[in-house]
MOPAC internal coordinates of N, CA, C and O (Angstrom, degrees):
PM7 1SCF
backbone

  N    0.0000 0     0.00 0     0.00 0    0    0    0
  C    1.4487 1     0.00 0     0.00 0    1    0    0
  C    1.5345 1   110.84 1     0.00 0    2    1    0
  O    1.2310 1   120.48 1   138.19 1    3    2    1
  N    1.3235 1   116.68 1   -41.81 1    3    2    1
  C    1.4615 1   120.03 1  -178.66 1    5    3    2
  C    1.5184 1   111.64 1   -61.92 1    6    5    3
  O    1.2310 1   120.14 1   141.57 1    7    6    5
  N    1.3277 1   117.33 1   -38.43 1    7    6    5
  C    1.4686 1   120.22 1   178.72 1    9    7    6
  C    1.5248 1   111.18 1   -63.14 1   10    9    7
  O    1.2310 1   120.30 1   140.20 1   11   10    9
  N    1.3317 1   117.03 1   -39.80 1   11   10    9
  C    1.4681 1   120.56 1   178.32 1   13   11   10
  C    1.5233 1   110.70 1   -65.65 1   14   13   11
  O    1.2310 1   120.45 1   139.81 1   15   14   13
  N    1.3390 1   116.74 1   -40.19 1   15   14   13
  C    1.4733 1   121.02 1   178.44 1   17   15   14
  C    1.5260 1   109.62 1   -63.05 1   18   17   15
  O    1.2310 1   120.31 1   134.60 1   19   18   17
  N    1.3221 1   117.01 1   -45.40 1   19   18   17
  C    1.4682 1   120.79 1   178.91 1   21   19   18
  C    1.5295 1   111.08 1   -60.29 1   22   21   19
  O    1.2310 1   120.19 1   139.27 1   23   22   21
  N    1.3247 1   117.25 1   -40.73 1   23   22   21
  C    1.4678 1   121.44 1   179.27 1   25   23   22
  C    1.5263 1   110.52 1   -62.50 1   26   25   23
  O    1.2310 1   120.64 1   135.65 1   27   26   25
  N    1.3266 1   116.39 1   -44.35 1   27   26   25
  C    1.4679 1   120.93 1   178.73 1   29   27   26
  C    1.5233 1   110.69 1   -64.08 1   30   29   27
  O    1.2310 1   120.45 1   137.82 1   31   30   29
  N    1.3303 1   116.74 1   -42.18 1   31   30   29
  C    1.4633 1   120.13 1   178.06 1   33   31   30
  C    1.5262 1   110.88 1   -62.74 1   34   33   31
  O    1.2310 1   120.51 1   141.63 1   35   34   33
  N    1.3094 1   116.62 1   -38.37 1   35   34   33
  C    1.4603 1   120.66 1   179.58 1   37   35   34
  C    1.5298 1   110.27 1   -64.80 1   38   37   35
  O    1.2310 1   120.40 1   140.76 1   39   38   37
  N    1.3300 1   116.83 1   -39.24 1   39   38   37
  C    1.4640 1   121.62 1  -177.79 1   41   39   38
  C    1.5270 1   113.31 1   -78.74 1   42   41   39
  O    1.2310 1   120.25 1   143.35 1   43   42   41
  N    1.3438 1   117.12 1   -36.65 1   43   42   41
  C    1.4694 1   119.99 1  -169.33 1   45   43   42
  C    1.5324 1   115.28 1  -121.22 1   46   45   43
  O    1.2310 1   119.71 1   167.44 1   47   46   45
  N    1.3240 1   118.16 1   -12.56 1   47   46   45
  C    1.4652 1   120.63 1  -171.77 1   49   47   46
  C    1.5060 1   116.27 1   -81.29 1   50   49   47
  O    1.2310 1   120.19 1   164.49 1   51   50   49
  N    1.3400 1   117.25 1   -15.51 1   51   50   49
  C    1.4698 1   121.50 1  -178.61 1   53   51   50
  C    1.5286 1   111.33 1    51.96 1   54   53   51
  O    1.2310 1   121.04 1  -136.72 1   55   54   53
  N    1.3186 1   115.62 1    43.28 1   55   54   53
  C    1.4621 1   121.18 1  -178.34 1   57   55   54
  C    1.5236 1   110.60 1   -78.72 1   58   57   55
  O    1.2310 1   121.06 1   -30.52 1   59   58   57
  N    1.3270 1   115.57 1   149.48 1   59   58   57
  C    1.4621 1   120.32 1   176.41 1   61   59   58
  C    1.5276 1   111.06 1   -83.50 1   62   61   59
  O    1.2310 1   120.43 1   169.11 1   63   62   61
  N    1.3145 1   116.79 1   -10.89 1   63   62   61
  C    1.4650 1   122.57 1   177.11 1   65   63   62
  C    1.5253 1   108.83 1  -119.27 1   66   65   63
  O    1.2310 1   120.66 1   -22.50 1   67   66   65
  N    1.3207 1   116.34 1   157.50 1   67   66   65
  C    1.4566 1   121.30 1  -179.83 1   69   67   66
  C    1.5250 1   110.13 1   -70.15 1   70   69   67
  O    1.2310 1   120.55 1   -56.40 1   71   70   69
  N    1.3185 1   116.56 1   123.60 1   71   70   69
  C    1.4677 1   121.38 1  -178.89 1   73   71   70
  C    1.5261 1   111.82 1   -61.61 1   74   73   71
  O    1.2310 1   120.51 1   154.03 1   75   74   73
  N    1.3322 1   116.63 1   -25.97 1   75   74   73
  C    1.4639 1   120.78 1  -179.15 1   77   75   74
  C    1.5266 1   112.15 1   -68.09 1   78   77   75
  O    1.2310 1   120.05 1   153.10 1   79   78   77
  N    1.3297 1   117.50 1   -26.90 1   79   78   77
  C    1.4656 1   120.75 1  -175.53 1   81   79   78
  C    1.5304 1   113.48 1  -107.25 1   82   81   79
  O    1.2310 1   120.21 1   176.79 1   83   82   81
  N    1.3070 1   117.21 1    -3.21 1   83   82   81
  C    1.4757 1   119.90 1   179.99 1   85   83   82
  C    1.5240 1   110.92 1   -68.32 1   86   85   83
  O    1.2310 1   120.00 1   -42.84 1   87   86   85
  N    1.3207 1   117.60 1   137.16 1   87   86   85
  C    1.4679 1   119.13 1   171.60 1   89   87   86
  C    1.5334 1   109.48 1   -62.58 1   90   89   87
  O    1.2310 1   120.57 1   -30.94 1   91   90   89
  N    1.3192 1   116.52 1   149.06 1   91   90   89
  C    1.4723 1   120.21 1  -176.87 1   93   91   90
  C    1.5221 1   113.07 1   -61.45 1   94   93   91
  O    1.2310 1   120.18 1   154.21 1   95   94   93
  N    1.3170 1   117.26 1   -25.79 1   95   94   93
  C    1.4706 1   120.93 1  -178.67 1   97   95   94
  C    1.5325 1   112.92 1   -94.19 1   98   97   95
  O    1.2310 1   119.62 1   178.57 1   99   98   97
  N    1.3252 1   118.33 1    -1.43 1   99   98   97
  C    1.4702 1   121.32 1  -177.95 1  101   99   98
  C    1.5260 1   110.73 1   -63.07 1  102  101   99
  O    1.2310 1   120.88 1   -38.70 1  103  102  101
  N    1.3284 1   115.92 1   141.30 1  103  102  101
  C    1.4547 1   122.06 1   178.88 1  105  103  102
  C    1.5294 1   108.87 1   -73.80 1  106  105  103
  O    1.2310 1   120.58 1   -65.99 1  107  106  105
  N    1.3245 1   116.49 1   114.01 1  107  106  105
  C    1.4635 1   121.25 1  -177.23 1  109  107  106
  C    1.5203 1   112.02 1   -66.70 1  110  109  107
  O    1.2310 1   120.31 1   149.20 1  111  110  109
  N    1.3321 1   117.01 1   -30.80 1  111  110  109
  C    1.4634 1   120.01 1   179.45 1  113  111  110
  C    1.5246 1   110.15 1   -70.62 1  114  113  111
  O    1.2310 1   120.18 1   142.70 1  115  114  113
  N    1.3317 1   117.26 1   -37.30 1  115  114  113
  C    1.4647 1   120.34 1   175.78 1  117  115  114
  C    1.5271 1   110.78 1   -70.86 1  118  117  115
  O    1.2310 1   120.75 1   160.19 1  119  118  117
  N    1.3225 1   116.18 1   -19.81 1  119  118  117
  C    1.4667 1   120.87 1   178.23 1  121  119  118
  C    1.5221 1   112.17 1   -91.03 1  122  121  119
  O    1.2310 1   120.19 1  -169.25 1  123  122  121
  N    1.3283 1   117.24 1    10.75 1  123  122  121
  C    1.4539 1   121.28 1   171.73 1  125  123  122
  C    1.5174 1   117.39 1   110.36 1  126  125  123
  O    1.2310 1   119.59 1   174.15 1  127  126  125
  N    1.3359 1   118.39 1    -5.85 1  127  126  125
  C    1.4627 1   118.90 1  -178.64 1  129  127  126
  C    1.5298 1   110.36 1   -73.31 1  130  129  127
  O    1.2310 1   120.71 1   -49.25 1  131  130  129
  N    1.3108 1   116.25 1   130.75 1  131  130  129
  C    1.4611 1   121.59 1   177.32 1  133  131  130
  C    1.5282 1   109.44 1   -94.31 1  134  133  131
  O    1.2310 1   120.89 1   -10.48 1  135  134  133
  N    1.3234 1   115.91 1   169.52 1  135  134  133
  C    1.4628 1   118.86 1   177.94 1  137  135  134
  C    1.5287 1   110.11 1   -64.55 1  138  137  135
  O    1.2310 1   119.97 1   144.79 1  139  138  137
  N    1.3203 1   117.66 1   -35.21 1  139  138  137
  C    1.4711 1   120.94 1   177.00 1  141  139  138
  C    1.5249 1   110.23 1   -63.59 1  142  141  139
  O    1.2310 1   120.46 1   134.94 1  143  142  141
  N    1.3215 1   116.73 1   -45.06 1  143  142  141
  C    1.4662 1   120.59 1   178.90 1  145  143  142
  C    1.5207 1   110.97 1   -63.92 1  146  145  143
  O    1.2310 1   120.27 1   145.97 1  147  146  145
  N    1.3280 1   117.09 1   -34.03 1  147  146  145
  C    1.4746 1   119.30 1  -179.70 1  149  147  146
  C    1.5262 1   111.06 1   -65.69 1  150  149  147
  O    1.2310 1   119.94 1   149.00 1  151  150  149
  N    1.3213 1   117.72 1   -31.00 1  151  150  149
  C    1.4664 1   120.87 1   175.90 1  153  151  150
  C    1.5282 1   109.47 1   -66.80 1  154  153  151
  O    1.2310 1   120.57 1   137.16 1  155  154  153
  N    1.3285 1   116.51 1   -42.84 1  155  154  153
  C    1.4700 1   120.12 1   177.73 1  157  155  154
  C    1.5277 1   110.85 1   -63.70 1  158  157  155
  O    1.2310 1   120.62 1   140.58 1  159  158  157
  N    1.3261 1   116.43 1   -39.42 1  159  158  157
  C    1.4730 1   121.02 1   176.96 1  161  159  158
  C    1.5276 1   109.24 1   -62.62 1  162  161  159
  O    1.2310 1   120.41 1   134.10 1  163  162  161
  N    1.3280 1   116.82 1   -45.90 1  163  162  161
  C    1.4643 1   120.64 1  -179.43 1  165  163  162
  C    1.5312 1   110.85 1   -59.06 1  166  165  163
  O    1.2310 1   120.23 1   134.26 1  167  166  165
  N    1.3177 1   117.17 1   -45.74 1  167  166  165
  C    1.4643 1   120.49 1  -179.47 1  169  167  166
  C    1.5227 1   111.15 1   -63.69 1  170  169  167
  O    1.2310 1   120.28 1   139.92 1  171  170  169
  N    1.3141 1   117.08 1   -40.08 1  171  170  169
  C    1.4652 1   120.66 1   178.12 1  173  171  170
  C    1.5258 1   111.05 1   -66.71 1  174  173  171
  O    1.2310 1   120.29 1   141.32 1  175  174  173
  N    1.3214 1   117.05 1   -38.68 1  175  174  173
  C    1.4693 1   121.21 1   177.37 1  177  175  174
  C    1.5295 1   110.35 1   -63.98 1  178  177  175
  O    1.2310 1   120.56 1   137.03 1  179  178  177
  N    1.3267 1   116.53 1   -42.97 1  179  178  177
  C    1.4630 1   119.95 1   178.98 1  181  179  178
  C    1.5244 1   110.71 1   -59.95 1  182  181  179
  O    1.2310 1   120.45 1   138.19 1  183  182  181
  N    1.3107 1   116.75 1   -41.81 1  183  182  181
  C    1.4565 1   120.42 1   179.46 1  185  183  182
  C    1.5207 1   112.45 1   -68.53 1  186  185  183
  O    1.2310 1   120.42 1   136.20 1  187  186  185
  N    1.3078 1   116.81 1   -43.80 1  187  186  185
  C    1.4633 1   121.51 1  -176.86 1  189  187  186
  C    1.5244 1   112.38 1   -67.10 1  190  189  187
  O    1.2310 1   120.77 1   137.18 1  191  190  189
  N    1.3434 1   116.14 1   -42.82 1  191  190  189
  C    1.4660 1   120.22 1  -174.45 1  193  191  190
  C    1.5314 1   113.03 1  -101.23 1  194  193  191
  O    1.2310 1   120.51 1  -177.54 1  195  194  193
  N    1.3337 1   116.64 1     2.46 1  195  194  193
  C    1.4720 1   122.21 1   179.26 1  197  195  194
  C    1.5264 1   111.51 1    52.72 1  198  197  195
  O    1.2310 1   121.35 1  -128.05 1  199  198  197
  N    1.3320 1   115.02 1    51.95 1  199  198  197
  C    1.4595 1   122.42 1   177.36 1  201  199  198
  C    1.5250 1   107.54 1  -129.33 1  202  201  199
  O    1.2310 1   121.24 1   -10.83 1  203  202  201
  N    1.3186 1   115.23 1   169.17 1  203  202  201
  C    1.4555 1   121.18 1   172.57 1  205  203  202
  C    1.5152 1   107.72 1  -132.96 1  206  205  203
  O    1.2310 1   120.87 1   -55.39 1  207  206  205
  N    1.3211 1   115.94 1   124.61 1  207  206  205
  C    1.4601 1   119.92 1   179.28 1  209  207  206
  C    1.5235 1   108.99 1   -74.25 1  210  209  207
  O    1.2310 1   119.66 1   -59.63 1  211  210  209
  N    1.3364 1   118.25 1   120.37 1  211  210  209
  C    1.4709 1   120.23 1   177.70 1  213  211  210
  C    1.5301 1   109.81 1   -70.33 1  214  213  211
  O    1.2310 1   120.88 1   -19.94 1  215  214  213
  N    1.3175 1   115.92 1   160.06 1  215  214  213
  C    1.4657 1   121.00 1  -178.61 1  217  215  214
  C    1.5249 1   112.31 1   -52.10 1  218  217  215
  O    1.2310 1   120.03 1   143.27 1  219  218  217
  N    1.3180 1   117.54 1   -36.73 1  219  218  217
  C    1.4685 1   121.27 1  -178.05 1  221  219  218
  C    1.5325 1   112.31 1   -64.33 1  222  221  219
  O    1.2310 1   120.42 1   159.59 1  223  222  221
  N    1.3258 1   116.80 1   -20.41 1  223  222  221
  C    1.4689 1   120.47 1  -179.32 1  225  223  222
  C    1.5324 1   112.27 1   -98.89 1  226  225  223
  O    1.2310 1   119.97 1  -179.08 1  227  226  225
  N    1.3074 1   117.66 1     0.92 1  227  226  225
  C    1.4686 1   120.51 1  -178.23 1  229  227  226
  C    1.5197 1   109.66 1   -86.98 1  230  229  227
  O    1.2310 1   121.58 1  -109.49 1  231  230  229
  N    1.3253 1   114.59 1    70.51 1  231  230  229
  C    1.4556 1   120.41 1   178.08 1  233  231  230
  C    1.5177 1   109.55 1  -140.68 1  234  233  231
  O    1.2310 1   121.51 1   -20.65 1  235  234  233
  N    1.2798 1   114.72 1   159.35 1  235  234  233
  C    1.4670 1   122.22 1  -174.17 1  237  235  234
  C    1.5240 1   111.87 1   -54.87 1  238  237  235
  O    1.2310 1   119.47 1   139.02 1  239  238  237
  N    1.3066 1   118.61 1   -40.98 1  239  238  237
  C    1.4645 1   121.42 1  -174.65 1  241  239  238
  C    1.5271 1   112.70 1   -62.46 1  242  241  239
  O    1.2310 1   119.77 1   151.26 1  243  242  241
  N    1.3186 1   118.04 1   -28.74 1  243  242  241
  C    1.4695 1   121.71 1  -179.63 1  245  243  242
  C    1.5199 1   110.99 1   -69.45 1  246  245  243
  O    1.2310 1   120.21 1   151.58 1  247  246  245
  N    1.3356 1   117.21 1   -28.42 1  247  246  245
  C    1.4620 1   121.89 1  -174.80 1  249  247  246
  C    1.5273 1   112.90 1  -113.31 1  250  249  247
  O    1.2310 1   119.86 1  -165.50 1  251  250  249
  N    1.3406 1   117.86 1    14.50 1  251  250  249
  C    1.4596 1   118.57 1  -173.31 1  253  251  250
  C    1.5232 1   114.89 1   -83.60 1  254  253  251
  O    1.2310 1   119.81 1   167.02 1  255  254  253
  N    1.3244 1   117.97 1   -12.98 1  255  254  253
  C    1.4685 1   119.77 1   177.31 1  257  255  254
  C    1.5281 1   109.44 1  -152.23 1  258  257  255
  O    1.2310 1   121.32 1   -16.40 1  259  258  257
  N    1.3048 1   115.07 1   163.60 1  259  258  257
  C    1.4626 1   120.27 1   177.10 1  261  259  258
  C    1.5277 1   109.42 1   -61.51 1  262  261  259
  O    1.2310 1   120.64 1   138.35 1  263  262  261
  N    1.3275 1   116.38 1   -41.65 1  263  262  261
  C    1.4662 1   120.74 1   179.88 1  265  263  262
  C    1.5274 1   111.26 1   -62.67 1  266  265  263
  O    1.2310 1   120.02 1   138.30 1  267  266  265
  N    1.3355 1   117.56 1   -41.70 1  267  266  265
  C    1.4674 1   121.27 1   179.81 1  269  267  266
  C    1.5232 1   110.82 1   -65.33 1  270  269  267
  O    1.2310 1   120.57 1   138.71 1  271  270  269
  N    1.3224 1   116.51 1   -41.29 1  271  270  269
  C    1.4671 1   120.53 1   178.08 1  273  271  270
  C    1.5317 1   109.94 1   -63.70 1  274  273  271
  O    1.2310 1   120.49 1   134.44 1  275  274  273
  N    1.3264 1   116.66 1   -45.56 1  275  274  273
  C    1.4732 1   120.86 1  -179.82 1  277  275  274
  C    1.5344 1   110.25 1   -60.33 1  278  277  275
  O    1.2310 1   120.34 1   137.30 1  279  278  277
  N    1.3260 1   116.96 1   -42.70 1  279  278  277
  C    1.4752 1   120.14 1   179.18 1  281  279  278
  C    1.5207 1   111.37 1   -63.83 1  282  281  279
  O    1.2310 1   120.34 1   139.51 1  283  282  281
  N    1.3152 1   116.96 1   -40.49 1  283  282  281
  C    1.4696 1   120.63 1   179.93 1  285  283  282
  C    1.5172 1   110.89 1   -65.88 1  286  285  283
  O    1.2310 1   120.04 1   136.66 1  287  286  285
  N    1.3223 1   117.53 1   -43.34 1  287  286  285
  C    1.4627 1   120.49 1   179.74 1  289  287  286
  C    1.5315 1   109.74 1   -67.13 1  290  289  287
  O    1.2310 1   119.95 1   142.26 1  291  290  289
  N    1.3132 1   117.69 1   -37.74 1  291  290  289
  C    1.4662 1   120.77 1   176.78 1  293  291  290
  C    1.5264 1   111.26 1   -59.95 1  294  293  291
  O    1.2310 1   121.15 1   138.28 1  295  294  293
  N    1.3326 1   115.40 1   -41.72 1  295  294  293
  C    1.4792 1   118.80 1   177.98 1  297  295  294
  C    1.5183 1   110.88 1   -64.89 1  298  297  295
  O    1.2310 1   120.26 1   137.92 1  299  298  297
  N    1.3226 1   117.10 1   -42.08 1  299  298  297
  C    1.4603 1   120.52 1  -177.89 1  301  299  298
  C    1.5236 1   112.46 1   -69.08 1  302  301  299
  O    1.2310 1   119.85 1   143.87 1  303  302  301
  N    1.3123 1   117.89 1   -36.13 1  303  302  301
  C    1.4587 1   119.96 1  -177.95 1  305  303  302
  C    1.5121 1   112.26 1   -80.69 1  306  305  303
  O    1.2310 1   119.72 1   166.99 1  307  306  305
  N    1.3327 1   118.14 1   -13.01 1  307  306  305
  C    1.4600 1   120.12 1   179.25 1  309  307  306
  C    1.5299 1   111.96 1   -93.94 1  310  309  307
  O    1.2310 1   120.10 1   178.45 1  311  310  309
  N    1.3192 1   117.42 1    -1.55 1  311  310  309
  C    1.4740 1   120.72 1  -179.84 1  313  311  310
  C    1.5066 1   112.17 1   -71.97 1  314  313  311
  O    1.2310 1   120.10 1   180.00 1  315  314  313

């Protein structure tokens, strides 16, 4: 799952650092991701993992790190 998240971040996150080498806890916004890019990342994640982020999960903290994204997708896929 983490490899897929990194691939999506590389394609859609507009990061100033390589998503492949970022620590899982690194702040993606400090690494260059904008709020606009985070929407593109969210849409790509929904398509890749066949989930839909509910309104309650549409907040910065859910998308601020690879680990946070992985935890959110894990919660959504276990429902």
